[in-house]
Backbone as numpy.savetxt, mean C-alpha at the origin, in Angstrom:
# Nx Ny Nz CAx CAy CAz Cx Cy Cz
0.84 6.72 -11.58 0.73 5.38 -12.08 0.54 4.42 -10.91
-0.67 3.96 -10.68 -0.88 3.01 -9.58 -0.20 1.68 -9.87
0.33 1.10 -8.83 0.94 -0.22 -8.99 -0.14 -1.26 -9.16
0.09 -2.19 -10.04 -0.92 -3.20 -10.34 -1.08 -4.15 -9.17
-2.31 -4.36 -8.73 -2.66 -5.30 -7.67 -1.94 -5.03 -6.35
-1.67 -3.78 -6.03 -0.97 -3.47 -4.78 -1.83 -3.77 -3.56
-3.15 -3.83 -3.74 -4.03 -4.14 -2.62 -4.06 -5.63 -2.31
-3.71 -6.45 -3.29 -3.89 -7.89 -3.14 -2.60 -8.69 -3.10
-1.50 -8.11 -3.60 -0.25 -8.85 -3.67 0.86 -8.05 -2.99
1.83 -8.74 -2.42 2.94 -8.01 -1.79 3.79 -7.28 -2.83
4.20 -6.08 -2.49 5.07 -5.31 -3.36 6.51 -5.69 -3.07
7.34 -5.60 -4.05 8.75 -5.92 -3.88 9.56 -4.64 -3.84
10.62 -4.65 -3.06 11.44 -3.47 -2.85 12.05 -2.92 -4.12
12.48 -3.80 -5.02 13.08 -3.34 -6.26 12.13 -2.51 -7.10
10.90 -2.95 -7.17 9.90 -2.22 -7.95 9.59 -0.88 -7.29
9.58 -0.85 -5.97 9.28 0.39 -5.26 10.41 1.40 -5.41
11.64 0.93 -5.37 12.78 1.83 -5.45 12.94 2.45 -6.83
12.32 1.86 -7.84 12.38 2.42 -9.19 11.43 3.60 -9.36
10.42 3.70 -8.49 9.45 4.78 -8.60 10.01 6.07 -8.01
9.49 7.20 -8.49 9.91 8.48 -7.94 9.23 8.70 -6.59
9.73 9.68 -5.86 9.17 9.99 -4.54 7.72 10.43 -4.65
7.41 11.20 -5.67 6.03 11.67 -5.87 5.09 10.50 -6.15
5.55 9.56 -6.97 4.73 8.39 -7.28 4.51 7.53 -6.04
5.54 7.40 -5.21 5.40 6.64 -3.97 4.41 7.31 -3.03
4.46 8.64 -2.95 3.54 9.37 -2.07 2.10 9.19 -2.55
1.89 9.22 -3.86 0.55 9.01 -4.40 0.07 7.60 -4.12
0.94 6.63 -4.30 0.57 5.23 -4.06 0.28 5.01 -2.58
1.04 5.65 -1.72 0.81 5.55 -0.28 -0.57 6.09 0.08
-0.93 7.24 -0.45 -2.25 7.80 -0.20 -3.36 6.90 -0.70
-3.16 6.33 -1.87 -4.18 5.45 -2.44 -4.36 4.19 -1.60
-3.26 3.60 -1.14 -3.36 2.39 -0.33 -3.95 2.66 1.05
-3.60 3.82 1.63 -4.18 4.16 2.93 -5.69 4.38 2.81
-6.11 5.01 1.73 -7.55 5.20 1.51 -8.25 3.86 1.31
-7.62 2.96 0.58 -8.20 1.63 0.36 -8.31 0.86 1.67
-7.30 0.99 2.54 -7.36 0.32 3.84 -8.50 0.89 4.68
-8.68 2.19 4.63 -9.77 2.86 5.36 -11.13 2.36 4.86
-11.30 2.32 3.55 -12.57 1.86 2.97 -12.83 0.38 3.27
-11.78 -0.42 3.24 -11.93 -1.85 3.52 -12.36 -2.06 4.97
-11.86 -1.23 5.87 -12.27 -1.33 7.27 -13.75 -1.06 7.44
-14.27 -0.06 6.76 -15.70 0.22 6.84 -16.52 -0.87 6.19
-16.04 -1.37 5.06 -16.78 -2.44 4.38 -16.85 -3.69 5.23
-15.78 -3.98 5.96 -15.78 -5.19 6.79 -16.77 -5.07 7.93
-17.10 -3.86 8.33 -18.08 -3.67 9.38 -19.51 -3.88 8.91
-19.74 -3.71 7.65 -21.10 -3.80 7.13 -21.37 -5.06 6.31
-20.32 -5.67 5.78 -20.49 -6.87 4.96 -19.28 -7.77 5.14
-19.41 -9.00 4.71 -18.28 -9.90 4.84 -17.28 -9.64 3.72
-16.02 -9.68 4.06 -14.95 -9.46 3.10 -14.54 -10.82 2.52
-14.42 -10.88 1.20 -14.12 -12.15 0.56 -12.71 -12.65 0.89
-11.78 -11.73 1.14 -10.40 -12.13 1.44 -9.87 -11.31 2.62
-10.01 -11.82 3.84 -9.56 -11.05 5.00 -8.04 -10.84 5.05
-7.29 -11.63 4.30 -5.84 -11.46 4.25 -5.48 -10.13 3.58
-6.44 -9.56 2.88 -6.23 -8.29 2.19 -5.83 -7.19 3.18
-6.35 -7.23 4.41 -5.96 -6.26 5.43 -4.45 -6.31 5.67
-3.93 -7.52 5.82 -2.51 -7.70 6.10 -1.67 -7.22 4.92
-2.09 -7.55 3.70 -1.34 -7.13 2.52 -1.28 -5.60 2.42
-2.42 -4.96 2.64 -2.44 -3.50 2.59 -1.52 -2.90 3.63
-1.62 -3.39 4.85 -0.81 -2.86 5.95 0.68 -3.02 5.65
1.06 -4.18 5.16 2.47 -4.44 4.87 2.97 -3.64 3.66
2.13 -3.49 2.64 2.53 -2.69 1.48 2.70 -1.23 1.86
1.83 -0.73 2.73 1.96 0.64 3.22 3.29 0.79 3.97
3.62 -0.19 4.80 4.88 -0.15 5.55 6.08 -0.19 4.60
6.00 -0.97 3.55 7.10 -1.05 2.59 7.34 0.30 1.91
6.25 0.96 1.52 6.38 2.27 0.87 6.95 3.28 1.84
6.48 3.26 3.09 6.99 4.20 4.08 8.47 3.96 4.35
8.89 2.72 4.31 10.31 2.40 4.51 11.16 3.00 3.41
10.72 2.86 2.16 11.48 3.41 1.04 11.52 4.93 1.14
10.41 5.56 1.50 10.38 7.02 1.64 11.31 7.48 2.76
11.36 6.75 3.85 12.25 7.09 4.97 13.71 6.94 4.56
14.03 5.88 3.82 15.39 5.69 3.32 15.83 6.87 2.45
14.93 7.33 1.62 15.25 8.45 0.74 15.40 9.74 1.52
14.63 9.91 2.57 14.71 11.14 3.37 16.05 11.22 4.13
16.60 10.07 4.48 17.86 10.04 5.23 19.07 10.33 4.35
18.96 10.08 3.07 20.12 10.28 2.20 20.08 11.62 1.51
């Protein structure tokens, strides 16, 4: 289940902690792929919202933080 607008809006910790580890791993892969594609697109065309890079990077970090917290417990 992909999170709605995860590429464009900041994710909140409460919503992330409700997801299972498998769902978080899938979402992490999807966001990393989107960040990769956005990087290539920015090289060939203008991006309508350059802040999208920051949102993706921060959302990826948020998911990794939750996964790390779960691995420690």
